[in-house]
Gaussian input, Z-matrix of N, CA and C with variables (Angstrom, degrees):
# hf/3-21g

backbone

0 1
 N
 C     1     B1
 C     2     B2     1     A1
 N     3     B3     2     A2     1     D1
 C     4     B4     3     A3     2     D2
 C     5     B5     4     A4     3     D3
 N     6     B6     5     A5     4     D4
 C     7     B7     6     A6     5     D5
 C     8     B8     7     A7     6     D6
 N     9     B9     8     A8     7     D7
 C    10    B10     9     A9     8     D8
 C    11    B11    10    A10     9     D9
 N    12    B12    11    A11    10    D10
 C    13    B13    12    A12    11    D11
 C    14    B14    13    A13    12    D12
 N    15    B15    14    A14    13    D13
 C    16    B16    15    A15    14    D14
 C    17    B17    16    A16    15    D15
 N    18    B18    17    A17    16    D16
 C    19    B19    18    A18    17    D17
 C    20    B20    19    A19    18    D18
 N    21    B21    20    A20    19    D19
 C    22    B22    21    A21    20    D20
 C    23    B23    22    A22    21    D21
 N    24    B24    23    A23    22    D22
 C    25    B25    24    A24    23    D23
 C    26    B26    25    A25    24    D24
 N    27    B27    26    A26    25    D25
 C    28    B28    27    A27    26    D26
 C    29    B29    28    A28    27    D27
 N    30    B30    29    A29    28    D28
 C    31    B31    30    A30    29    D29
 C    32    B32    31    A31    30    D30
 N    33    B33    32    A32    31    D31
 C    34    B34    33    A33    32    D32
 C    35    B35    34    A34    33    D33
 N    36    B36    35    A35    34    D34
 C    37    B37    36    A36    35    D35
 C    38    B38    37    A37    36    D36
 N    39    B39    38    A38    37    D37
 C    40    B40    39    A39    38    D38
 C    41    B41    40    A40    39    D39
 N    42    B42    41    A41    40    D40
 C    43    B43    42    A42    41    D41
 C    44    B44    43    A43    42    D42
 N    45    B45    44    A44    43    D43
 C    46    B46    45    A45    44    D44
 C    47    B47    46    A46    45    D45
 N    48    B48    47    A47    46    D46
 C    49    B49    48    A48    47    D47
 C    50    B50    49    A49    48    D48
 N    51    B51    50    A50    49    D49
 C    52    B52    51    A51    50    D50
 C    53    B53    52    A52    51    D51
 N    54    B54    53    A53    52    D52
 C    55    B55    54    A54    53    D53
 C    56    B56    55    A55    54    D54
 N    57    B57    56    A56    55    D55
 C    58    B58    57    A57    56    D56
 C    59    B59    58    A58    57    D57
 N    60    B60    59    A59    58    D58
 C    61    B61    60    A60    59    D59
 C    62    B62    61    A61    60    D60
 N    63    B63    62    A62    61    D61
 C    64    B64    63    A63    62    D62
 C    65    B65    64    A64    63    D63
 N    66    B66    65    A65    64    D64
 C    67    B67    66    A66    65    D65
 C    68    B68    67    A67    66    D66
 N    69    B69    68    A68    67    D67
 C    70    B70    69    A69    68    D68
 C    71    B71    70    A70    69    D69
 N    72    B72    71    A71    70    D70
 C    73    B73    72    A72    71    D71
 C    74    B74    73    A73    72    D72
 N    75    B75    74    A74    73    D73
 C    76    B76    75    A75    74    D74
 C    77    B77    76    A76    75    D75
 N    78    B78    77    A77    76    D76
 C    79    B79    78    A78    77    D77
 C    80    B80    79    A79    78    D78
 N    81    B81    80    A80    79    D79
 C    82    B82    81    A81    80    D80
 C    83    B83    82    A82    81    D81
 N    84    B84    83    A83    82    D82
 C    85    B85    84    A84    83    D83
 C    86    B86    85    A85    84    D84
 N    87    B87    86    A86    85    D85
 C    88    B88    87    A87    86    D86
 C    89    B89    88    A88    87    D87
 N    90    B90    89    A89    88    D88
 C    91    B91    90    A90    89    D89
 C    92    B92    91    A91    90    D90
 N    93    B93    92    A92    91    D91
 C    94    B94    93    A93    92    D92
 C    95    B95    94    A94    93    D93
 N    96    B96    95    A95    94    D94
 C    97    B97    96    A96    95    D95
 C    98    B98    97    A97    96    D96
 N    99    B99    98    A98    97    D97
 C   100   B100    99    A99    98    D98
 C   101   B101   100   A100    99    D99
 N   102   B102   101   A101   100   D100
 C   103   B103   102   A102   101   D101
 C   104   B104   103   A103   102   D102
 N   105   B105   104   A104   103   D103
 C   106   B106   105   A105   104   D104
 C   107   B107   106   A106   105   D105
 N   108   B108   107   A107   106   D106
 C   109   B109   108   A108   107   D107
 C   110   B110   109   A109   108   D108
 N   111   B111   110   A110   109   D109
 C   112   B112   111   A111   110   D110
 C   113   B113   112   A112   111   D111
 N   114   B114   113   A113   112   D112
 C   115   B115   114   A114   113   D113
 C   116   B116   115   A115   114   D114
 N   117   B117   116   A116   115   D115
 C   118   B118   117   A117   116   D116
 C   119   B119   118   A118   117   D117
 N   120   B120   119   A119   118   D118
 C   121   B121   120   A120   119   D119
 C   122   B122   121   A121   120   D120
 N   123   B123   122   A122   121   D121
 C   124   B124   123   A123   122   D122
 C   125   B125   124   A124   123   D123
 N   126   B126   125   A125   124   D124
 C   127   B127   126   A126   125   D125
 C   128   B128   127   A127   126   D126
 N   129   B129   128   A128   127   D127
 C   130   B130   129   A129   128   D128
 C   131   B131   130   A130   129   D129
 N   132   B132   131   A131   130   D130
 C   133   B133   132   A132   131   D131
 C   134   B134   133   A133   132   D132
 N   135   B135   134   A134   133   D133
 C   136   B136   135   A135   134   D134
 C   137   B137   136   A136   135   D135
 N   138   B138   137   A137   136   D136
 C   139   B139   138   A138   137   D137
 C   140   B140   139   A139   138   D138
 N   141   B141   140   A140   139   D139
 C   142   B142   141   A141   140   D140
 C   143   B143   142   A142   141   D141
 N   144   B144   143   A143   142   D142
 C   145   B145   144   A144   143   D143
 C   146   B146   145   A145   144   D144
 N   147   B147   146   A146   145   D145
 C   148   B148   147   A147   146   D146
 C   149   B149   148   A148   147   D147
 N   150   B150   149   A149   148   D148
 C   151   B151   150   A150   149   D149
 C   152   B152   151   A151   150   D150
 N   153   B153   152   A152   151   D151
 C   154   B154   153   A153   152   D152
 C   155   B155   154   A154   153   D153
 N   156   B156   155   A155   154   D154
 C   157   B157   156   A156   155   D155
 C   158   B158   157   A157   156   D156
 N   159   B159   158   A158   157   D157
 C   160   B160   159   A159   158   D158
 C   161   B161   160   A160   159   D159
 N   162   B162   161   A161   160   D160
 C   163   B163   162   A162   161   D161
 C   164   B164   163   A163   162   D162
 N   165   B165   164   A164   163   D163
 C   166   B166   165   A165   164   D164
 C   167   B167   166   A166   165   D165
 N   168   B168   167   A167   166   D166
 C   169   B169   168   A168   167   D167
 C   170   B170   169   A169   168   D168
 N   171   B171   170   A170   169   D169
 C   172   B172   171   A171   170   D170
 C   173   B173   172   A172   171   D171
 N   174   B174   173   A173   172   D172
 C   175   B175   174   A174   173   D173
 C   176   B176   175   A175   174   D174
 N   177   B177   176   A176   175   D175
 C   178   B178   177   A177   176   D176
 C   179   B179   178   A178   177   D177
 N   180   B180   179   A179   178   D178
 C   181   B181   180   A180   179   D179
 C   182   B182   181   A181   180   D180
 N   183   B183   182   A182   181   D181
 C   184   B184   183   A183   182   D182
 C   185   B185   184   A184   183   D183
 N   186   B186   185   A185   184   D184
 C   187   B187   186   A186   185   D185
 C   188   B188   187   A187   186   D186
 N   189   B189   188   A188   187   D187
 C   190   B190   189   A189   188   D188
 C   191   B191   190   A190   189   D189
 N   192   B192   191   A191   190   D190
 C   193   B193   192   A192   191   D191
 C   194   B194   193   A193   192   D192
 N   195   B195   194   A194   193   D193
 C   196   B196   195   A195   194   D194
 C   197   B197   196   A196   195   D195
 N   198   B198   197   A197   196   D196
 C   199   B199   198   A198   197   D197
 C   200   B200   199   A199   198   D198
 N   201   B201   200   A200   199   D199
 C   202   B202   201   A201   200   D200
 C   203   B203   202   A202   201   D201
 N   204   B204   203   A203   202   D202
 C   205   B205   204   A204   203   D203
 C   206   B206   205   A205   204   D204
 N   207   B207   206   A206   205   D205
 C   208   B208   207   A207   206   D206
 C   209   B209   208   A208   207   D207
 N   210   B210   209   A209   208   D208
 C   211   B211   210   A210   209   D209
 C   212   B212   211   A211   210   D210
 N   213   B213   212   A212   211   D211
 C   214   B214   213   A213   212   D212
 C   215   B215   214   A214   213   D213
 N   216   B216   215   A215   214   D214
 C   217   B217   216   A216   215   D215
 C   218   B218   217   A217   216   D216
 N   219   B219   218   A218   217   D217
 C   220   B220   219   A219   218   D218
 C   221   B221   220   A220   219   D219
 N   222   B222   221   A221   220   D220
 C   223   B223   222   A222   221   D221
 C   224   B224   223   A223   222   D222
 N   225   B225   224   A224   223   D223
 C   226   B226   225   A225   224   D224
 C   227   B227   226   A226   225   D225
 N   228   B228   227   A227   226   D226
 C   229   B229   228   A228   227   D227
 C   230   B230   229   A229   228   D228
 N   231   B231   230   A230   229   D229
 C   232   B232   231   A231   230   D230
 C   233   B233   232   A232   231   D231
 N   234   B234   233   A233   232   D232
 C   235   B235   234   A234   233   D233
 C   236   B236   235   A235   234   D234
 N   237   B237   236   A236   235   D235
 C   238   B238   237   A237   236   D236
 C   239   B239   238   A238   237   D237
 N   240   B240   239   A239   238   D238
 C   241   B241   240   A240   239   D239
 C   242   B242   241   A241   240   D240
 N   243   B243   242   A242   241   D241
 C   244   B244   243   A243   242   D242
 C   245   B245   244   A244   243   D243
 N   246   B246   245   A245   244   D244
 C   247   B247   246   A246   245   D245
 C   248   B248   247   A247   246   D246
 N   249   B249   248   A248   247   D247
 C   250   B250   249   A249   248   D248
 C   251   B251   250   A250   249   D249
 N   252   B252   251   A251   250   D250
 C   253   B253   252   A252   251   D251
 C   254   B254   253   A253   252   D252
 N   255   B255   254   A254   253   D253
 C   256   B256   255   A255   254   D254
 C   257   B257   256   A256   255   D255
 N   258   B258   257   A257   256   D256
 C   259   B259   258   A258   257   D257
 C   260   B260   259   A259   258   D258
 N   261   B261   260   A260   259   D259
 C   262   B262   261   A261   260   D260
 C   263   B263   262   A262   261   D261
 N   264   B264   263   A263   262   D262
 C   265   B265   264   A264   263   D263
 C   266   B266   265   A265   264   D264
 N   267   B267   266   A266   265   D265
 C   268   B268   267   A267   266   D266
 C   269   B269   268   A268   267   D267
 N   270   B270   269   A269   268   D268
 C   271   B271   270   A270   269   D269
 C   272   B272   271   A271   270   D270
 N   273   B273   272   A272   271   D271
 C   274   B274   273   A273   272   D272
 C   275   B275   274   A274   273   D273
 N   276   B276   275   A275   274   D274
 C   277   B277   276   A276   275   D275
 C   278   B278   277   A277   276   D276
 N   279   B279   278   A278   277   D277
 C   280   B280   279   A279   278   D278
 C   281   B281   280   A280   279   D279
 N   282   B282   281   A281   280   D280
 C   283   B283   282   A282   281   D281
 C   284   B284   283   A283   282   D282
 N   285   B285   284   A284   283   D283
 C   286   B286   285   A285   284   D284
 C   287   B287   286   A286   285   D285
 N   288   B288   287   A287   286   D286
 C   289   B289   288   A288   287   D287
 C   290   B290   289   A289   288   D288
 N   291   B291   290   A290   289   D289
 C   292   B292   291   A291   290   D290
 C   293   B293   292   A292   291   D291
 N   294   B294   293   A293   292   D292
 C   295   B295   294   A294   293   D293
 C   296   B296   295   A295   294   D294

   B1=1.4495
   B2=1.5345
   B3=1.3354
   B4=1.4651
   B5=1.5188
   B6=1.3270
   B7=1.4623
   B8=1.5226
   B9=1.3320
   B10=1.4600
   B11=1.5231
   B12=1.3161
   B13=1.4701
   B14=1.5172
   B15=1.3250
   B16=1.4644
   B17=1.5274
   B18=1.3141
   B19=1.4621
   B20=1.5276
   B21=1.3255
   B22=1.4657
   B23=1.5240
   B24=1.3200
   B25=1.4663
   B26=1.5208
   B27=1.3264
   B28=1.4656
   B29=1.5294
   B30=1.3279
   B31=1.4590
   B32=1.5233
   B33=1.3308
   B34=1.4659
   B35=1.5274
   B36=1.3206
   B37=1.4629
   B38=1.5297
   B39=1.3340
   B40=1.4601
   B41=1.5171
   B42=1.3224
   B43=1.4601
   B44=1.5233
   B45=1.3193
   B46=1.4633
   B47=1.5276
   B48=1.3291
   B49=1.4600
   B50=1.5259
   B51=1.3158
   B52=1.4641
   B53=1.5294
   B54=1.3302
   B55=1.4639
   B56=1.5278
   B57=1.3276
   B58=1.4659
   B59=1.5268
   B60=1.3224
   B61=1.4677
   B62=1.5291
   B63=1.3242
   B64=1.4652
   B65=1.5247
   B66=1.3439
   B67=1.4686
   B68=1.5220
   B69=1.3279
   B70=1.4641
   B71=1.5252
   B72=1.3135
   B73=1.4577
   B74=1.5213
   B75=1.3384
   B76=1.4682
   B77=1.5273
   B78=1.3049
   B79=1.4595
   B80=1.5286
   B81=1.3353
   B82=1.4586
   B83=1.5285
   B84=1.3650
   B85=1.4636
   B86=1.5381
   B87=1.3245
   B88=1.4729
   B89=1.5221
   B90=1.3377
   B91=1.4691
   B92=1.5254
   B93=1.3079
   B94=1.4547
   B95=1.5316
   B96=1.3113
   B97=1.4742
   B98=1.5258
   B99=1.3129
   B100=1.4793
   B101=1.5195
   B102=1.3422
   B103=1.4612
   B104=1.5315
   B105=1.3091
   B106=1.4646
   B107=1.5333
   B108=1.3302
   B109=1.4580
   B110=1.5218
   B111=1.3095
   B112=1.4724
   B113=1.5215
   B114=1.3263
   B115=1.4674
   B116=1.5175
   B117=1.3300
   B118=1.4661
   B119=1.5180
   B120=1.3309
   B121=1.4665
   B122=1.5263
   B123=1.3199
   B124=1.4600
   B125=1.5190
   B126=1.3319
   B127=1.4662
   B128=1.5284
   B129=1.3282
   B130=1.4682
   B131=1.5298
   B132=1.3175
   B133=1.4554
   B134=1.5285
   B135=1.3192
   B136=1.4623
   B137=1.5282
   B138=1.3148
   B139=1.4710
   B140=1.5330
   B141=1.3168
   B142=1.4679
   B143=1.5225
   B144=1.3272
   B145=1.4671
   B146=1.5254
   B147=1.3362
   B148=1.4634
   B149=1.5193
   B150=1.3214
   B151=1.4642
   B152=1.5294
   B153=1.3077
   B154=1.4680
   B155=1.5311
   B156=1.3367
   B157=1.4619
   B158=1.5314
   B159=1.3182
   B160=1.4650
   B161=1.5304
   B162=1.3363
   B163=1.4689
   B164=1.5210
   B165=1.3201
   B166=1.4571
   B167=1.5231
   B168=1.3267
   B169=1.4675
   B170=1.5308
   B171=1.3298
   B172=1.4610
   B173=1.5222
   B174=1.3130
   B175=1.4662
   B176=1.5175
   B177=1.3215
   B178=1.4526
   B179=1.5240
   B180=1.3186
   B181=1.4647
   B182=1.5279
   B183=1.3358
   B184=1.4556
   B185=1.5145
   B186=1.3316
   B187=1.4643
   B188=1.5223
   B189=1.3160
   B190=1.4505
   B191=1.5122
   B192=1.3034
   B193=1.4516
   B194=1.5097
   B195=1.2976
   B196=1.4539
   B197=1.5233
   B198=1.3257
   B199=1.4604
   B200=1.5260
   B201=1.3196
   B202=1.4643
   B203=1.5217
   B204=1.3070
   B205=1.4611
   B206=1.5314
   B207=1.3252
   B208=1.4634
   B209=1.5271
   B210=1.3350
   B211=1.4621
   B212=1.5226
   B213=1.3317
   B214=1.4659
   B215=1.5213
   B216=1.3299
   B217=1.4641
   B218=1.5218
   B219=1.3190
   B220=1.4635
   B221=1.5298
   B222=1.3423
   B223=1.4680
   B224=1.5285
   B225=1.3255
   B226=1.4619
   B227=1.5246
   B228=1.3229
   B229=1.4585
   B230=1.5131
   B231=1.3307
   B232=1.4676
   B233=1.5290
   B234=1.3293
   B235=1.4657
   B236=1.5337
   B237=1.3163
   B238=1.4604
   B239=1.5213
   B240=1.3121
   B241=1.4711
   B242=1.5248
   B243=1.3203
   B244=1.4663
   B245=1.5286
   B246=1.3343
   B247=1.4659
   B248=1.5255
   B249=1.3339
   B250=1.4647
   B251=1.5207
   B252=1.3330
   B253=1.4681
   B254=1.5307
   B255=1.3202
   B256=1.4687
   B257=1.5206
   B258=1.3161
   B259=1.4650
   B260=1.5224
   B261=1.3373
   B262=1.4664
   B263=1.5265
   B264=1.3231
   B265=1.4712
   B266=1.5227
   B267=1.3143
   B268=1.4616
   B269=1.5237
   B270=1.3291
   B271=1.4699
   B272=1.5297
   B273=1.3254
   B274=1.4644
   B275=1.5204
   B276=1.3259
   B277=1.4628
   B278=1.5192
   B279=1.3010
   B280=1.4602
   B281=1.5199
   B282=1.3238
   B283=1.4622
   B284=1.5337
   B285=1.2962
   B286=1.4709
   B287=1.5186
   B288=1.3258
   B289=1.4613
   B290=1.5314
   B291=1.3065
   B292=1.4705
   B293=1.5177
   B294=1.2896
   B295=1.4779
   B296=1.5058
   A1=110.04
   A2=118.04
   A3=121.19
   A4=110.95
   A5=116.76
   A6=119.59
   A7=111.43
   A8=116.68
   A9=120.34
   A10=111.48
   A11=115.56
   A12=118.75
   A13=111.50
   A14=117.37
   A15=119.73
   A16=110.38
   A17=115.84
   A18=119.83
   A19=111.28
   A20=116.19
   A21=120.26
   A22=111.26
   A23=116.45
   A24=120.45
   A25=110.80
   A26=115.97
   A27=119.97
   A28=110.50
   A29=116.35
   A30=120.33
   A31=111.83
   A32=116.85
   A33=120.52
   A34=111.29
   A35=116.26
   A36=121.17
   A37=111.96
   A38=116.32
   A39=120.24
   A40=113.56
   A41=116.71
   A42=121.12
   A43=110.77
   A44=115.50
   A45=120.79
   A46=108.17
   A47=116.08
   A48=119.50
   A49=110.38
   A50=116.89
   A51=121.18
   A52=110.16
   A53=116.97
   A54=120.77
   A55=111.64
   A56=117.40
   A57=120.23
   A58=109.59
   A59=116.57
   A60=120.37
   A61=110.26
   A62=117.06
   A63=120.82
   A64=111.18
   A65=117.26
   A66=120.44
   A67=111.26
   A68=115.79
   A69=120.75
   A70=113.18
   A71=116.09
   A72=119.22
   A73=112.58
   A74=115.56
   A75=120.30
   A76=107.86
   A77=115.56
   A78=118.75
   A79=110.63
   A80=114.93
   A81=120.10
   A82=110.95
   A83=119.33
   A84=118.43
   A85=113.38
   A86=117.28
   A87=120.04
   A88=109.77
   A89=116.40
   A90=118.90
   A91=110.66
   A92=116.72
   A93=121.67
   A94=111.26
   A95=116.44
   A96=120.16
   A97=111.16
   A98=117.83
   A99=120.21
   A100=109.99
   A101=115.58
   A102=119.21
   A103=111.74
   A104=118.06
   A105=120.96
   A106=111.98
   A107=116.81
   A108=120.72
   A109=114.10
   A110=116.83
   A111=121.49
   A112=111.61
   A113=116.51
   A114=122.78
   A115=107.86
   A116=115.42
   A117=120.71
   A118=108.39
   A119=117.06
   A120=118.98
   A121=111.04
   A122=115.26
   A123=120.80
   A124=109.22
   A125=115.90
   A126=121.32
   A127=111.89
   A128=118.12
   A129=119.09
   A130=111.16
   A131=116.79
   A132=120.77
   A133=110.55
   A134=117.58
   A135=120.99
   A136=109.19
   A137=116.71
   A138=121.01
   A139=109.80
   A140=116.49
   A141=120.76
   A142=112.14
   A143=116.19
   A144=120.62
   A145=110.86
   A146=115.37
   A147=120.29
   A148=110.99
   A149=116.27
   A150=119.93
   A151=110.47
   A152=116.93
   A153=121.09
   A154=111.56
   A155=116.76
   A156=120.93
   A157=112.52
   A158=116.62
   A159=123.01
   A160=113.18
   A161=114.86
   A162=121.79
   A163=107.16
   A164=117.04
   A165=119.22
   A166=109.90
   A167=117.08
   A168=119.80
   A169=111.58
   A170=117.18
   A171=120.27
   A172=111.34
   A173=116.80
   A174=120.12
   A175=109.95
   A176=116.49
   A177=121.41
   A178=111.59
   A179=116.10
   A180=120.85
   A181=113.08
   A182=116.72
   A183=119.63
   A184=114.11
   A185=115.81
   A186=119.66
   A187=111.72
   A188=117.52
   A189=120.45
   A190=110.15
   A191=115.13
   A192=120.59
   A193=110.36
   A194=115.50
   A195=121.19
   A196=112.49
   A197=117.57
   A198=120.47
   A199=110.98
   A200=117.17
   A201=120.11
   A202=110.97
   A203=116.51
   A204=120.38
   A205=110.44
   A206=116.45
   A207=120.43
   A208=110.27
   A209=117.34
   A210=120.47
   A211=111.28
   A212=117.07
   A213=120.30
   A214=111.03
   A215=116.97
   A216=120.35
   A217=110.19
   A218=116.09
   A219=120.11
   A220=109.81
   A221=117.07
   A222=120.49
   A223=111.93
   A224=116.59
   A225=120.63
   A226=111.95
   A227=116.88
   A228=120.65
   A229=113.50
   A230=117.06
   A231=122.59
   A232=112.96
   A233=116.98
   A234=119.20
   A235=112.04
   A236=114.39
   A237=120.38
   A238=108.11
   A239=116.50
   A240=119.85
   A241=109.97
   A242=116.71
   A243=120.86
   A244=110.31
   A245=117.16
   A246=120.92
   A247=110.40
   A248=116.03
   A249=120.58
   A250=111.01
   A251=116.66
   A252=120.43
   A253=110.89
   A254=115.71
   A255=120.40
   A256=110.75
   A257=116.98
   A258=121.35
   A259=110.23
   A260=117.29
   A261=121.30
   A262=110.94
   A263=117.01
   A264=120.86
   A265=110.34
   A266=116.40
   A267=120.14
   A268=110.73
   A269=116.76
   A270=120.29
   A271=111.59
   A272=117.43
   A273=120.71
   A274=109.92
   A275=117.28
   A276=120.80
   A277=111.95
   A278=116.23
   A279=120.58
   A280=110.88
   A281=116.88
   A282=120.11
   A283=112.11
   A284=117.45
   A285=120.78
   A286=110.87
   A287=117.23
   A288=121.32
   A289=115.05
   A290=118.73
   A291=118.28
   A292=109.93
   A293=115.72
   A294=121.19
   A295=111.93
   D1=-48.51
   D2=-177.92
   D3=-57.32
   D4=-47.94
   D5=-177.26
   D6=-60.64
   D7=-39.95
   D8=-179.89
   D9=-67.14
   D10=-41.93
   D11=-179.51
   D12=-69.71
   D13=-37.39
   D14=176.78
   D15=-57.67
   D16=-48.64
   D17=-177.82
   D18=-66.14
   D19=-46.08
   D20=-178.03
   D21=-60.36
   D22=-48.59
   D23=-178.48
   D24=-65.32
   D25=-42.23
   D26=179.73
   D27=-59.41
   D28=-45.82
   D29=-179.82
   D30=-66.97
   D31=-39.65
   D32=177.68
   D33=-60.15
   D34=-33.29
   D35=-178.55
   D36=-89.00
   D37=-1.63
   D38=177.46
   D39=70.88
   D40=30.62
   D41=-178.58
   D42=-104.51
   D43=151.73
   D44=172.49
   D45=-91.88
   D46=165.47
   D47=175.93
   D48=-62.53
   D49=-36.09
   D50=178.71
   D51=-62.23
   D52=-43.66
   D53=-179.73
   D54=-63.23
   D55=-42.78
   D56=178.93
   D57=-65.08
   D58=-43.93
   D59=179.04
   D60=-58.60
   D61=-43.21
   D62=179.73
   D63=-64.65
   D64=-40.53
   D65=178.39
   D66=-59.92
   D67=-33.22
   D68=-177.67
   D69=-90.84
   D70=-13.37
   D71=-177.86
   D72=74.48
   D73=32.24
   D74=176.21
   D75=-120.63
   D76=164.62
   D77=179.62
   D78=-75.48
   D79=157.19
   D80=177.09
   D81=-58.15
   D82=-45.53
   D83=-179.25
   D84=-59.30
   D85=-36.45
   D86=178.80
   D87=-65.35
   D88=-50.26
   D89=179.39
   D90=-60.64
   D91=-43.10
   D92=-179.06
   D93=-57.70
   D94=-39.31
   D95=178.70
   D96=-65.85
   D97=-35.97
   D98=176.81
   D99=-65.47
   D100=-46.63
   D101=-176.10
   D102=-69.90
   D103=-26.57
   D104=177.65
   D105=-89.46
   D106=-3.23
   D107=178.55
   D108=77.58
   D109=16.74
   D110=179.35
   D111=-80.86
   D112=-27.84
   D113=176.72
   D114=-139.37
   D115=156.14
   D116=177.42
   D117=-115.12
   D118=127.89
   D119=179.35
   D120=-69.87
   D121=154.50
   D122=176.18
   D123=-69.26
   D124=163.47
   D125=-175.68
   D126=-58.24
   D127=-40.82
   D128=-179.93
   D129=-65.96
   D130=-30.80
   D131=177.01
   D132=-73.22
   D133=-35.96
   D134=175.43
   D135=-60.91
   D136=-38.62
   D137=176.93
   D138=-60.59
   D139=-46.28
   D140=179.77
   D141=-66.22
   D142=-40.48
   D143=177.02
   D144=-59.93
   D145=-46.23
   D146=-179.29
   D147=-60.86
   D148=-42.93
   D149=179.53
   D150=-64.45
   D151=-43.61
   D152=-179.12
   D153=-64.74
   D154=-31.96
   D155=-177.82
   D156=-98.62
   D157=1.16
   D158=176.92
   D159=60.32
   D160=47.67
   D161=173.26
   D162=-136.02
   D163=171.67
   D164=177.47
   D165=-81.72
   D166=150.86
   D167=176.09
   D168=-59.31
   D169=-38.70
   D170=179.44
   D171=-63.07
   D172=-42.69
   D173=177.97
   D174=-62.05
   D175=-47.90
   D176=-177.93
   D177=-59.17
   D178=-41.36
   D179=-177.96
   D180=-84.41
   D181=-1.15
   D182=178.70
   D183=77.11
   D184=26.13
   D185=-178.02
   D186=-100.63
   D187=23.78
   D188=-179.75
   D189=-118.96
   D190=158.30
   D191=176.22
   D192=-84.57
   D193=177.35
   D194=-177.83
   D195=-59.93
   D196=-37.04
   D197=-178.19
   D198=-64.23
   D199=-40.73
   D200=176.97
   D201=-62.01
   D202=-37.75
   D203=178.84
   D204=-65.44
   D205=-40.16
   D206=177.35
   D207=-61.78
   D208=-44.74
   D209=178.68
   D210=-61.31
   D211=-39.87
   D212=177.88
   D213=-63.30
   D214=-41.16
   D215=178.51
   D216=-61.91
   D217=-44.24
   D218=179.72
   D219=-61.17
   D220=-49.07
   D221=-179.23
   D222=-61.04
   D223=-40.84
   D224=-177.40
   D225=-64.31
   D226=-24.32
   D227=-177.11
   D228=-97.74
   D229=10.03
   D230=175.46
   D231=44.50
   D232=67.61
   D233=-176.69
   D234=-64.57
   D235=143.79
   D236=174.85
   D237=-79.72
   D238=172.99
   D239=176.66
   D240=-61.77
   D241=-37.11
   D242=178.23
   D243=-64.73
   D244=-42.17
   D245=176.62
   D246=-58.66
   D247=-44.67
   D248=-179.31
   D249=-62.16
   D250=-40.22
   D251=178.14
   D252=-62.33
   D253=-44.94
   D254=-179.67
   D255=-62.55
   D256=-45.34
   D257=179.77
   D258=-62.28
   D259=-46.12
   D260=-179.89
   D261=-62.61
   D262=-42.78
   D263=179.33
   D264=-62.89
   D265=-44.40
   D266=179.55
   D267=-61.84
   D268=-46.66
   D269=-179.39
   D270=-61.83
   D271=-44.38
   D272=178.91
   D273=-60.46
   D274=-45.80
   D275=179.90
   D276=-64.40
   D277=-40.38
   D278=179.42
   D279=-60.87
   D280=-51.78
   D281=-176.59
   D282=-70.56
   D283=-29.59
   D284=177.73
   D285=-69.38
   D286=-36.19
   D287=-172.39
   D288=-101.71
   D289=-0.69
   D290=-178.38
   D291=-75.22
   D292=158.13
   D293=-177.29
   D294=-70.45

């Protein structure tokens, strides 16, 4: 899960592996091993990775439920006030009308 999220988030942000490694102050080979799943970073490094990629450590490590992932997607896309209204209206209607 971590390796997949590292790659996905990095690509979404338009960063190279070299750029992420530099932001963290680690070598490219070390970062590359994390993203390929060859090594797992320590918890304090996961904290730093999450901060550098602007996500929560729990999300990055796959320790969140689906709802947390939805909230992260919404935040990452910088919703406008109109977007928020549409989302809230849809959610209210969904929960009001479900069986």
